[in-house]
C-alpha positions in Angstrom: -14.1 11.6 11.4 -17.1 9.8 12.9 -20.7 8.8 12.5 -23.5 8.7 15.1 -26.1 6.6 13.2 -26.4 4.1 10.5 -27.0 5.5 7.1 -25.6 6.7 3.7 -22.2 8.3 3.3 -23.7 11.7 4.3 -23.9 10.6 8.0 -20.0 10.7 8.2 -18.8 14.0 9.5 -15.9 15.7 11.1 -16.3 16.4 14.8 -14.2 18.3 17.4 -13.2 15.9 20.1 -10.6 15.8 22.9 -7.1 15.1 21.6 -6.0 11.5 22.2 -2.7 10.9 24.0 -0.1 8.1 23.8 -0.5 5.5 26.5 1.7 2.7 27.5 3.3 1.0 24.5 1.9 3.4 22.0 2.9 6.6 20.1 0.8 9.6 19.0 1.3 11.1 15.5 0.3 14.3 13.9 -1.4 12.7 11.0 -0.3 13.6 7.4 -2.5 11.0 5.7 -4.8 8.2 6.8 -6.5 5.4 5.0 -10.3 4.8 4.5 -11.4 1.3 5.5 -13.9 -0.4 3.2 -15.1 -2.5 6.1 -16.1 0.6 8.0 -18.3 1.7 5.1 -20.2 -1.5 5.5 -20.5 -0.9 9.2 -21.7 2.6 8.6 -24.3 1.5 6.1 -25.9 -0.9 8.6 -25.3 -4.0 6.5 -23.3 -5.5 9.3 -25.5 -4.4 12.2 -26.2 -8.1 13.1 -22.5 -9.0 12.9 -20.6 -6.1 14.3 -21.9 -4.3 17.4 -21.4 -0.5 17.2 -20.8 1.9 20.0 -21.7 5.5 19.1 -20.1 7.7 18.2 -18.1 5.5 15.9 -14.7 7.0 15.1 -13.2 5.6 11.9 -9.8 4.7 10.7 -7.2 2.0 11.4 -4.1 3.2 9.5 -2.3 6.5 9.4 1.1 8.0 8.7 2.5 11.1 10.4 5.2 12.6 12.6 5.6 11.3 16.2 4.8 13.9 18.7 4.1 11.8 21.9 5.7 8.6 23.1 4.0 6.4 25.7 5.6 4.6 28.6 7.8 1.6 27.7 8.3 2.6 24.0 11.8 2.4 22.7 13.4 2.8 19.2 11.4 5.8 18.2 11.8 9.6 18.9 9.6 12.6 18.7 9.9 14.0 15.2 10.3 10.6 13.5 8.2 9.9 10.4 6.2 6.6 10.8 3.3 4.7 9.4 1.2 2.2 11.3 -2.2 1.3 12.8 -4.4 1.9 15.7 -6.0 -0.9 17.7 -9.0 -2.6 16.2 -11.1 -1.5 19.2 -9.9 2.1 19.5 -9.7 3.0 15.8 -9.9 6.8 15.3 -7.0 7.2 12.9 -9.0 9.3 10.5 -8.1 12.5 12.5 -5.6 15.2 13.0 -3.9 13.2 15.7 -3.9 9.4 16.0 -2.6 6.9 18.6 -0.7 4.0 16.9 -0.3 0.7 18.6 2.0 -0.7 15.8 4.3 1.3 13.6 7.4 1.3 11.4 9.6 4.0 9.8 8.0 5.6 6.8 9.9 4.5 3.7 11.5 7.4 1.9 10.2 6.0 -1.4 6.6 6.4 -0.3 4.6 9.7 -0.4 2.6 10.5 2.7 -0.5 9.4 0.9 1.0 6.0 0.2 2.2 5.6 3.7 -1.1 6.7 5.2 -3.0 4.0 3.4 -0.4 1.2 3.7 -0.5 -0.4 7.2 -3.9 -2.0 7.0 -3.4 -3.5 3.6 0.1 -4.7 4.5 -1.0 -6.3 7.7 -4.0 -8.0 6.1 -2.0 -9.2 3.1 0.8 -10.6 5.2 -1.7 -12.3 7.6 -3.5 -14.1 4.8 -0.4 -15.1 2.9 1.1 -16.4 6.1 -2.0 -18.5 6.8 -2.0 -19.9 3.2 1.7 -20.6 3.6 2.6 -18.9 0.3 6.2 -19.1 -0.6 8.6 -19.5 -3.5 7.3 -21.5 -6.4 3.6 -21.3 -5.3 0.8 -20.2 -7.6 -1.8 -17.9 -6.0 -5.1 -16.4 -7.2 -5.9 -13.0 -5.7 -9.6 -12.4 -6.3 -10.2 -8.7 -6.4 -6.6 -7.8 -7.1 -7.0 -4.2 -8.0 -8.4 -3.0 -4.7 -6.5 -1.6 -1.7 -5.6 -4.9 -0.1 -5.5 -6.9 -3.4 -2.9 -4.7 -5.0 -0.6 -4.9 -2.0 -1.2 -8.7 -1.6 -0.1 -9.2 -5.2 3.2 -7.5 -4.6 3.8 -9.3 -1.3 3.2 -12.7 -2.8 5.5 -12.0 -5.8 8.2 -10.8 -3.3 7.9 -14.2 -1.7 8.7 -15.9 -5.0 5.1 -16.8 -5.9 3.4 -16.5 -9.3 0.1 -14.5 -9.1 -3.0 -14.5 -11.1 -5.3 -11.6 -10.3 -9.0 -11.0 -11.1 -10.2 -7.5 -12.0 -12.3 -5.8 -14.6 -10.7 -5.6 -18.0 -9.9 -1.9 -17.6 -7.6 -2.8 -14.7 -5.7 -5.6 -16.5 -2.7 -3.4 -17.5 -2.6 -2.2 -13.9 -2.3 -5.8 -12.6 0.4 -6.5 -15.2 2.3 -3.5 -13.9 2.2 -5.1 -10.4 3.6 -8.4 -11.8 0.3 -10.4 -11.9 -1.3 -12.3 -14.8 -4.8 -10.8 -15.1 -8.1 -12.4 -15.8 -11.7 -11.3 -15.4 -14.0 -12.3 -12.6 -17.5 -13.7 -13.1 -18.9 -16.8 -14.8 -16.3 -19.1 -16.2 -13.6 -18.1 -13.8 -12.5 -21.7 -13.0 -11.9 -22.4 -16.7 -10.0 -19.2 -17.2 -7.7 -19.9 -14.2 -7.1 -23.5 -15.5 -6.1 -22.1 -18.9 -3.5 -19.9 -17.2 -1.9 -22.9 -15.5 -4.1 -23.2 -12.3 -3.2 -22.1 -8.8 -2.4 -23.7 -5.4 -4.2 -21.3 -3.2 -6.7 -18.4 -3.3 -6.8 -15.1 -1.5 -10.3 -13.7 -1.8 -10.4 -9.9 -1.4 -13.7 -9.4 -3.1 -16.3 -11.9 -1.9 -19.3 -13.4 -3.8 -17.5 -16.2 -5.6 -16.7 -18.9 -3.1 -18.3 -21.8 -5.1 -16.0 -20.9 -8.1 -13.0 -20.4 -5.8 -13.6 -23.8 -4.2 -13.8 -25.4 -7.7 -10.5 -23.9 -8.5 -8.7 -25.3 -5.5 -10.8 -28.4 -4.7 -10.1 -27.8 -1.0 -11.7 -25.2 1.4 -8.4 -25.1 3.4 -6.7 -23.6 0.4 -9.0 -20.6 0.2 -9.0 -17.7 2.7 -11.4 -14.8 2.4 -11.4 -11.3 4.0 -14.7 -10.3 2.3 -17.3 -13.1 2.2 -19.4 -13.4 5.3 -20.8 -16.7 3.9 -17.4 -18.3 4.4 -18.4 -20.6 7.3 -21.2 -22.2 5.2 -18.6 -23.2 2.7 -16.0 -24.4 5.2 -13.7 -21.5 4.2 -11.8 -19.5 6.8 -12.6 -15.8 7.0 -9.5 -14.0 8.2 -10.0 -11.0 10.5 -8.4 -9.4 13.5 -11.6 -8.4 15.3 -12.3 -9.5 18.9 -14.9 -12.3 19.3 -17.4 -9.9 20.7 -17.3 -7.8 17.5 -17.1 -10.2 14.6 -15.6 -13.5 15.3 -18.6 -15.4 16.8 -20.9 -14.1 14.1 -18.8 -15.2 11.1 -17.8 -18.5 12.6 -14.0 -18.0 12.7 -11.8 -16.8 15.5 -9.5 -13.8 14.9 -6.1 -14.5 13.4 -3.0 -13.0 15.1 -2.3 -9.6 13.5 0.7 -9.9 11.2 2.4 -6.7 12.5 5.8 -8.1 11.3 4.5 -7.3 7.9 5.2 -3.6 8.5 8.9 -4.1 8.8 8.9 -6.4 5.7 7.1 -3.6 3.8 9.8 -1.1 4.7 12.5 -3.4 3.3 10.5 -4.1 0.1 9.7 -0.4 -0.4 13.4 0.4 0.0 14.2 -2.2 -2.8 11.4 -0.7 -5.0 9.4 -3.9 -4.7 6.3 -2.6 -2.9 4.2 0.4 -3.9 0.8 1.4 -2.4 -1.5 2.4 -5.2 -3.6 5.4 -4.2 -7.0 5.5 -5.9 -7.9 9.0 -4.7 -7.1 11.5 -2.0 -9.8 13.6 -0.1 -9.6 16.2 2.6 -11.0 14.9 5.8 -14.0 17.3 5.4 -15.0 15.4 2.2 -15.0 12.0 3.9 -18.6 11.4 2.7 -17.4 11.6 -0.9 -14.6 9.1 -0.1 -17.2 6.7 1.3 -19.2 7.1 -1.9 -16.2 6.1 -4.0 -15.5 3.2 -1.8 -19.0 1.9 -2.1 -18.7 1.7 -5.9 -16.1 -1.1 -5.4 -14.2 0.2 -8.4 -11.5 2.2 -6.7 -8.0 1.1 -8.0 -6.0 0.9 -4.8 -6.4 2.7 -1.5 -8.6 5.7 -0.8 -6.8 8.2 1.5 -7.9 11.1 3.6 -5.7 14.1 4.4 -6.4 16.2 7.5 
């Protein structure tokens, strides 16, 4: 899946390209399912053209799940035929395809469907990275802003598995969904600080939605206790924007250096999935040929969980 120009979802299309091959330290998988990245819909639209340089054609996709069919030099602990989930490098991408080269991976949990596994790695890595930066542990209270989305829903479960109490913001129609994940729901929008105080307050905030930093700062009283993955105005508020992009892509523009990727989160996810403590909500599944429709759904910002593509 790729696009060759900025534009609406219709510019995304399937193209025939040369097969990728596993290089040193990587594996190739025959993809069974692969996640759609909301950040790439922003890049495709042109909204980030001043922040994220784009080399065309832009091949999309960070996370995928599939069956290993090539193993690169130096790789141990995995065999051809193994079922895995994982992620491509930030610079290479290209996981929305029939074959994908993974730089990081872990065994696919038996409890997860291919669709769940295909959309898991990016959300797991991001959620682990931000919770690590916030130092979330047992007894902490965390607000996940935008808790019903692909990253937010996973972050809620990861935080609860650490022993934290979670309040999550979402539209009222998603409140039962958040309760099913173990979070205390509340609505976003005007009056959020008061609603959070009424629920007992929080120590830290994980912002997955953007657009509410003044309220989030009022809730914590300290920019260091807020981390965002969605608000490009973070630097103006003294808030850290967590990302894994190289400096020449995003870091310089948003005023924060890349955080180390939390790839250890993949193994943690396998353990939690085996204990029934981590599920990957799938909002919708599309064949690769209908990627434009998947982008349209992502842009509504109302998808409950991860949008997944199936080759």
